[in-house]
C-alpha positions in Angstrom: -105.1 -24.4 -42.4 -107.4 -21.6 -41.4 -105.8 -19.4 -38.8 -102.3 -20.9 -39.3 -99.5 -19.0 -41.0 -101.9 -16.0 -41.5 -105.0 -14.7 -39.7 -108.4 -16.0 -40.8 -110.1 -12.6 -40.6 -109.9 -10.5 -43.7 -108.5 -6.9 -43.7 -111.9 -5.5 -44.6 -113.5 -7.4 -41.7 -110.9 -6.1 -39.3 -111.4 -2.6 -40.4 -115.2 -2.9 -40.0 -114.6 -4.4 -36.5 -112.4 -1.4 -35.6 -115.1 1.1 -36.8 -117.7 -0.8 -34.8 -115.5 -0.9 -31.7 -115.0 2.8 -31.8 -118.7 3.4 -31.9 -119.6 0.7 -29.3 -119.2 2.7 -26.1 -116.6 0.2 -24.9 -113.1 1.6 -25.0 -110.8 -0.2 -27.5 -107.5 -1.1 -25.8 -104.6 -1.4 -28.2 -101.3 -2.5 -26.6 -98.2 -1.9 -28.8 -96.7 -4.9 -30.5 -93.0 -4.7 -31.4 -93.2 -8.1 -33.3 -95.8 -10.4 -34.8 -95.3 -12.8 -31.9 -96.3 -10.0 -29.4 -99.4 -9.3 -31.5 -100.5 -13.0 -31.2 -100.2 -12.7 -27.4 -102.2 -9.4 -27.4 -105.0 -11.3 -29.2 -104.8 -14.3 -27.0 -105.1 -12.3 -23.8 -108.3 -10.6 -25.1 -107.6 -7.0 -26.2 -109.6 -5.3 -28.8 -106.8 -4.3 -31.1 -103.0 -4.0 -31.7 -101.0 -0.8 -32.1 -97.7 -0.4 -34.0 -95.7 2.5 -32.6 -93.3 4.6 -34.7 -91.1 5.1 -31.7 -90.9 1.4 -31.1 -90.2 0.6 -34.8 -87.4 3.1 -34.7 -86.0 1.8 -31.5 -86.1 -1.8 -32.8 -84.0 -0.6 -35.7 -81.5 1.0 -33.3 -82.7 4.6 -34.3 -84.1 7.5 -32.3 -87.7 8.5 -33.0 -86.9 11.6 -35.1 -88.5 10.6 -38.4 -85.7 8.5 -39.8 -87.8 5.5 -40.7 -89.3 5.2 -44.2 -92.8 4.4 -45.4 -91.7 1.0 -46.8 -90.1 0.1 -43.4 -93.3 1.1 -41.5 -95.7 -0.6 -44.0 -93.5 -3.8 -44.0 -93.5 -4.1 -40.3 -97.2 -3.3 -40.1 -98.0 -6.0 -42.7 -95.9 -8.6 -40.7 -97.9 -7.8 -37.6 -101.4 -7.5 -39.2 -101.1 -10.8 -41.1 -100.8 -12.9 -37.9 -103.7 -11.4 -35.9 -107.5 -11.3 -36.3 -107.5 -8.0 -34.4 -107.5 -4.6 -36.2 -104.1 -2.9 -36.3 -103.6 0.8 -35.9 -100.3 2.1 -37.0 -98.3 5.3 -36.4 -97.7 6.9 -39.8 -95.7 9.9 -38.4 -96.3 13.0 -40.6 -97.3 11.0 -43.7 -93.7 10.7 -44.9 -93.7 13.9 -46.9 -96.1 16.3 -48.5 -99.9 15.7 -48.8 -99.4 13.5 -51.9 -97.0 11.3 -49.8 -99.7 11.1 -47.1 -102.1 9.9 -49.8 -99.6 7.2 -50.9 -99.1 6.2 -47.3 -102.7 5.4 -46.9 -102.8 3.2 -50.0 -99.7 1.3 -48.9 -101.0 0.7 -45.4 -104.3 -0.5 -46.8 -102.4 -2.9 -49.0 -100.5 -4.1 -45.9 -103.8 -5.1 -44.2 -103.8 -2.3 -41.6 -107.1 -1.1 -40.1 -106.1 2.5 -39.6 -103.3 5.0 -39.2 -102.6 8.3 -37.4 -101.0 11.3 -39.0 -99.6 14.1 -36.9 -99.2 17.8 -37.2 -95.5 18.1 -36.3 -92.9 19.5 -38.7 -90.2 17.3 -40.1 -87.9 16.1 -38.6 -90.5 15.1 -36.0 -89.8 14.3 -32.3 -91.3 11.9 -29.7 -94.6 13.4 -28.6 -93.6 13.5 -24.9 -90.2 15.3 -25.4 -89.6 19.0 -25.5 -88.4 20.8 -28.7 -91.3 19.9 -30.9 -92.8 22.2 -33.5 -96.1 22.0 -35.3 -97.1 23.0 -38.8 -99.9 25.5 -39.3 -103.5 24.2 -39.2 -104.1 24.5 -42.9 -101.0 22.4 -43.8 -102.3 19.6 -41.5 -105.8 20.0 -43.0 -104.3 19.4 -46.5 -102.4 16.3 -45.1 -105.7 14.9 -43.8 -107.7 15.7 -46.9 -105.1 14.0 -49.0 -105.1 10.9 -46.9 -108.9 10.7 -46.8 -109.1 11.1 -50.6 -106.7 8.2 -51.2 -108.6 5.8 -49.0 -110.3 3.0 -51.0 -111.9 1.1 -48.1 -114.2 3.5 -46.3 -113.7 1.6 -43.1 -110.0 2.4 -43.0 -109.7 4.7 -40.0 -107.8 7.9 -40.4 -106.8 9.4 -37.1 -105.4 12.9 -36.8 -102.9 13.5 -34.0 -102.1 17.0 -32.7 -99.0 17.8 -30.7 -100.2 21.4 -30.1 -101.0 21.0 -26.4 -97.4 21.2 -25.3 -96.6 24.1 -27.7 -99.7 26.3 -28.1 -101.9 25.1 -25.2 -105.0 23.0 -24.8 -107.4 25.5 -26.3 -105.4 25.7 -29.5 -105.2 21.9 -29.6 -109.0 21.7 -29.3 -109.4 24.2 -32.2 -107.0 22.2 -34.3 -108.9 18.9 -33.4 -112.1 20.4 -34.7 -110.5 21.6 -37.9 -109.0 18.1 -38.4 -112.4 16.5 -37.9 -114.0 18.8 -40.4 -111.3 17.8 -42.9 -112.4 14.2 -42.6 -110.4 12.6 -39.7 -112.4 9.8 -38.1 -110.5 9.8 -34.8 -108.6 12.4 -32.9 -105.4 11.8 -30.9 -104.2 14.6 -28.7 -100.7 14.0 -27.5 -99.3 14.8 -24.1 -102.4 15.9 -22.2 -101.4 16.2 -18.6 -104.0 14.7 -16.4 -107.6 13.5 -16.0 -109.0 17.0 -16.0 -107.4 17.8 -19.3 -108.6 14.6 -20.9 -112.1 15.5 -19.6 -111.9 19.0 -20.9 -110.9 17.8 -24.4 -113.7 15.3 -24.5 -116.2 18.0 -23.4 -115.1 20.2 -26.3 -114.7 17.7 -29.2 -117.5 15.4 -30.5 -115.3 13.3 -32.7 -114.2 9.9 -31.4 -111.0 10.3 -29.3 -107.9 8.2 -28.7 -105.8 8.5 -25.5 -102.1 7.7 -25.3 -101.1 6.0 -22.0 -97.3 5.9 -22.5 -95.0 5.5 -19.5 -92.5 8.1 -18.3 -94.1 10.9 -20.3 -96.1 14.0 -19.7 -99.5 12.3 -19.2 -100.9 10.8 -16.0 -101.5 7.1 -16.4 -105.2 6.8 -16.3 -107.0 3.3 -16.1 -108.9 2.3 -19.2 -112.2 2.2 -17.4 -111.8 5.8 -16.2 -111.0 6.9 -19.8 -114.1 5.0 -20.9 -116.2 6.9 -18.3 -114.7 10.1 -19.6 -116.0 9.2 -23.1 -112.8 8.1 -24.8 -113.1 5.6 -27.6 -109.7 4.0 -27.7 -106.4 3.9 -25.7 -102.9 2.9 -26.8 -100.0 1.6 -24.7 -97.4 2.2 -27.4 -94.0 1.3 -25.8 -95.1 -0.9 -22.8 -94.2 -4.3 -24.2 -90.8 -3.1 -25.6 -89.9 -1.6 -22.3 -90.9 -4.7 -20.4 -88.9 -6.9 -22.8 -85.8 -4.7 -22.9 -85.7 -4.5 -19.1 -85.8 -8.3 -18.8 -83.3 -8.7 -21.7 -80.8 -6.3 -20.1 -81.0 -7.9 -16.7 -80.5 -11.4 -18.3 -77.5 -10.3 -20.3 -75.9 -8.7 -17.3 -76.5 -11.9 -15.3 -74.7 -14.0 -18.0 -71.9 -11.4 -18.2 -71.3 -11.4 -14.4 -71.9 -15.1 -13.6 -71.3 -17.0 -16.9 -74.7 -18.6 -16.9 -78.4 -17.8 -17.2 -79.4 -20.4 -14.7 -80.6 -17.8 -12.1 -83.0 -16.3 -14.7 -84.9 -19.5 -15.7 -87.9 -18.7 -13.6 -88.2 -15.3 -15.3 -88.2 -16.7 -18.8 -91.1 -17.9 -21.0 -90.8 -21.6 -21.1 -90.3 -23.4 -24.4 -93.6 -25.2 -24.1 -95.4 -21.8 -23.6 -93.7 -20.4 -26.7 -94.7 -23.5 -28.7 -98.3 -23.1 -27.5 -98.4 -19.5 -28.6 -97.0 -20.5 -32.0 -99.6 -23.3 -32.3 -96.9 -25.9 -33.0 -99.3 -28.8 -32.5 -101.7 -27.5 -35.2 -98.8 -27.1 -37.7 -97.8 -30.7 -36.9 -101.4 -31.9 -37.5 -101.4 -30.1 -40.8 -98.1 -31.7 -41.8 -99.4 -35.1 -40.9 -102.5 -34.6 -42.9 -100.4 -33.6 -46.0 -97.8 -36.3 -45.8 -100.2 -39.2 -45.0 -102.4 -38.3 -48.0 -102.7 -41.3 -50.4 -104.0 -40.9 -53.9 -107.1 -42.9 -54.9 -105.9 -45.9 -56.9 -108.8 -45.8 -59.3 
């Protein structure tokens, strides 16, 4: 039954793998997964990790990304995704869902959910999408307290605590660099600077900060889309593609629904659908059937 129903790799081993990957010199690519099924595909294709986006989780619930989701909703979705993949999962924990004590509780709940790491940001509540205008950030000391609380609550030393700063778009890149250094001093293992503009800014940030860095390659935002190998050459340790799979899926779903609405049938879209046989392959139906046969053909020794 190993590998069926739940991943065969333990949470502690996934966290150790994430730590090792960040130190390996090879950039860790983490596409966003909006469901456990997508996470299984991310693993099959050969990526190094899985990302769970707060914006995607909000959108999947029919909500905007303005801090409306709760810790229990985020931890629950993270657990669903982490349990089906052998890859480490990094999750968006927004501002920690409250005061520093809440950030501490957030870390414990995400550890219990099997997550490998989370990022906490320095926005004020209610937060906004990192690539929209109208954001505001807390003062550096408030964010430092948030990070210290999270670090102090961690039980597995390999659980990665990433500090995200949104200061670039508000205070400028120099202020963002100063904040990043303070966050690293407070115990952050990884730094995520949101909404850097272009390759030159990514390079400048790497040149100024020695802590491992994460890049966000989200579409339709403020950042130039830079290939992973270029980010690796710049010295970045990880890259996320937070909303890509949701955008791909929703574009296809919308087109398919409009086709049915206008023609009365989905027949024209069959060649743009994942075939049932491919879905069953991804779900490992045959292995489940073999397991069932092994259980139901068991006969007790007559002795």
